[in-house]
Residue, then its C-alpha position, 0 to 999 in steps of 0.5 A: m526477494t522473500q516468498n511472501l513478497e512474491q505472493l504479495m506481488q501476485l495479490l497486488q496484480k489481482e487486487p490493485g486497489a487494495f493495500c494496507v497492513s491488515w489486508i496483507q495480514r488477511r491475504l498472507r495469514v501473517g502477523y502484524a510485525n511481518a505485515c509491516v515488514l512486507r509493506d516496507e519491502a513493497l515500498n522499497a521495491g517500488l511495488v506501491m507508493r505512499v500518498y497523502r491528502v490534507t483533510a479539511d481539518g488540516e491533517k494528513e491522511f495517508a494511503y498506499v497505491q500502486p504506481g499508475h493506479e488512482l485511489n479516487a478521481e474525486q480526491v487529490w492524493i499527493p505522492e510523498a516525497 
Protein backbone atom coordinates (compact mmCIF):
# COMPACT_ATOMS: atom_id res chain seq x y z
CA MET A 1 0.00 0.00 0.00
CA THR A 2 1.42 3.37 -0.97
CA GLN A 3 1.84 6.22 1.47
CA ASN A 4 -0.69 8.29 -0.48
CA LEU A 5 -3.24 5.48 -0.30
CA GLU A 6 -2.76 5.29 3.48
CA GLN A 7 -3.30 9.07 3.68
CA LEU A 8 -6.39 8.69 1.52
CA MET A 9 -7.78 6.04 3.90
CA GLN A 10 -7.33 8.44 6.82
CA LEU A 11 -9.03 11.27 4.94
CA LEU A 12 -11.97 9.05 4.02
CA GLN A 13 -12.51 8.26 7.69
CA LYS A 14 -12.69 12.00 8.46
CA GLU A 15 -14.80 12.91 5.41
CA PRO A 16 -16.84 9.82 4.45
CA GLY A 17 -19.17 11.64 2.04
CA ALA A 18 -16.44 13.17 -0.09
CA PHE A 19 -14.64 11.33 -2.88
CA CYS A 20 -13.73 12.32 -6.40
CA VAL A 21 -10.54 12.90 -8.35
CA SER A 22 -10.47 16.65 -7.70
CA TRP A 23 -11.03 16.03 -3.97
CA ILE A 24 -8.04 13.66 -3.94
CA GLN A 25 -5.95 16.26 -5.79
CA ARG A 26 -6.78 19.01 -3.31
CA ARG A 27 -6.39 16.94 -0.15
CA LEU A 28 -3.18 15.12 -1.10
CA ARG A 29 -1.73 17.83 -3.34
CA VAL A 30 -1.12 15.46 -6.24
CA GLY A 31 -1.65 15.85 -9.96
CA TYR A 32 -4.58 14.54 -11.98
CA ALA A 33 -2.87 11.35 -13.17
CA ASN A 34 -1.75 10.40 -9.65
CA ALA A 35 -5.22 11.15 -8.28
CA CYS A 36 -6.75 8.84 -10.90
CA VAL A 37 -4.34 6.07 -9.92
CA LEU A 38 -5.27 6.56 -6.25
CA ARG A 39 -8.97 6.45 -7.14
CA ASP A 40 -8.44 3.16 -8.93
CA GLU A 41 -6.40 1.76 -6.03
CA ALA A 42 -9.16 2.78 -3.60
CA LEU A 43 -11.74 1.03 -5.79
CA ASN A 44 -9.64 -2.14 -6.04
CA ALA A 45 -8.98 -2.14 -2.28
CA GLY A 46 -12.71 -1.83 -1.56
CA LEU A 47 -12.37 1.54 0.19
CA VAL A 48 -14.99 3.01 -2.14
CA MET A 49 -17.39 1.69 -4.73
CA ARG A 50 -18.73 3.19 -7.90
CA VAL A 51 -22.49 3.69 -8.05
CA TYR A 52 -24.76 5.18 -10.67
CA ARG A 53 -28.27 6.40 -11.21
CA VAL A 54 -30.26 6.94 -14.38
CA THR A 55 -31.28 10.54 -14.95
CA ALA A 56 -34.62 11.66 -16.35
CA ASP A 57 -32.90 11.90 -19.75
CA GLY A 58 -31.96 8.22 -19.53
CA GLU A 59 -28.24 8.87 -19.03
CA LYS A 60 -26.08 7.34 -16.31
CA GLU A 61 -24.64 9.61 -13.63
CA PHE A 62 -21.75 8.15 -11.62
CA ALA A 63 -20.49 8.76 -8.09
CA TYR A 64 -18.20 7.09 -5.57
CA VAL A 65 -19.22 6.12 -2.05
CA GLN A 66 -17.77 4.22 0.84
CA PRO A 67 -19.54 0.92 1.44
CA GLY A 68 -22.23 1.47 4.06
CA HIS A 69 -22.56 5.23 3.45
CA GLU A 70 -25.54 6.63 1.59
CA LEU A 71 -25.13 9.45 -0.93
CA ASN A 72 -28.62 10.88 -0.65
CA ALA A 73 -31.63 9.13 0.79
CA GLU A 74 -33.93 10.90 -1.70
CA GLN A 75 -32.14 9.45 -4.73
CA VAL A 76 -31.65 5.83 -5.75
CA TRP A 77 -28.03 4.91 -6.47
CA ILE A 78 -27.23 1.47 -7.85
CA PRO A 79 -23.91 -0.30 -7.18
CA GLU A 80 -22.07 -0.90 -10.43
CA ALA A 81 -21.63 -4.58 -11.21
